[in-house]
Every structure is written in structure tokens, then in C-alpha cells.
N, C-alpha and C positions, 0 to 999 in steps of 0.2 A: 567589238569587246575592249576594253583598256586593259594591257596586260604590263606587269614589271618583269623586268628581266634583269636577277640581280648575275652579277658574274658575266657579263655581257660578253667582255671579252676575250672570255676563256674558249678552250676547243669548242664544247656542246653549244655554251652559248653563240656564237658566230656563225653556227649552223642551222640553228633553231630561229635566230634572230630573221633570217630571208623567209621560212617558211612561213613566220607568224605576220612576215608583211603580206605575202601571196594571198595569206587567207583576208585578208582585208585587215587586221589587227590594228589598235593605236597601240605603239611599244614605248616604254617607259624604261630606259635603259641604264644600271648604276654601276658606276666605275669609279676605281680610285683615282684614275688618271685620267681626265678630258681626253689629252694627246694621246694618251697610247689605242685609243680606239680605234682598231684597225680596220675601220669602212670606208667605202669609198664617200662621193660627195652626195652622190643623189642620194642615197642610202640616208645620211646622214639627214639628210633636208626631211625626211619621216618620221623621226624618233625624237624623242626628248632623252637628254642625257643630263646625270646628274651623278654628278663626284660625292663619294661617299666612302669611308673606309672603316669597313665593318668590325675591323679592330680596333678603332675606338666608339667613343658614347656618340650615338647615331643621335642628331638634331631630329626631332619627329616631322617637324611642319617642312621639311625638304621631298618627303615622298607624297604624293598626291595623294589624296582622302578618296579619287573614285576610281580605284583600283579594282578590277570586277577577277583579274586573275593574277596569282605570281608564279614565275619561274623561281625557286632559291637553288642556283648553281654555285656555290660559294663552299669551295672545302679550304682548309688548312695543309700545307704541307710543311712540318715543319722536325729538324733534326735535333733530336736531343742525345747530351752527351755523360 
């Protein structure tokens, strides 16, 4: 199954990613900054990484069309005054 994992660099995403790979899934990770994705080189070879900032307008063609399932793990922490 091809899975889209948003928030891949977050607390839950970092724990879910290895489990999805162990289960044999093909994983597409979305991150704001690919350089901040803290996975080892071997894991990096097994996933597709797409840089997307969901606070901005998303270019639809950046996300593959053949996704079977998605984990939406994005949250916004803001401080209002």
C-alpha cells in the first residue's frame, strides 16, 4: 500500500514511519524542510520525501495521485495575544 505521511518529522510521525516500512508499505513523507527530516540514511533510501509547507497554498501536483491511505499528523501550535 502507498501511504502519505504528513508531519513525518513530528513525534508520532517519527514513530509511525518505521512501523509502516516494517509492514512493507511504500511511504511518501511530507515535511516543510527536507534537511530537518531526522531519519538515518538507510531509512531515507526507502521513502520518498516531498517538501510542502501546508501553511501556504499547496501545489496539487507535488502529491502523488496513487496514494492509497494518508496519515494527517499536522497540528498548529500558535500563541495568541
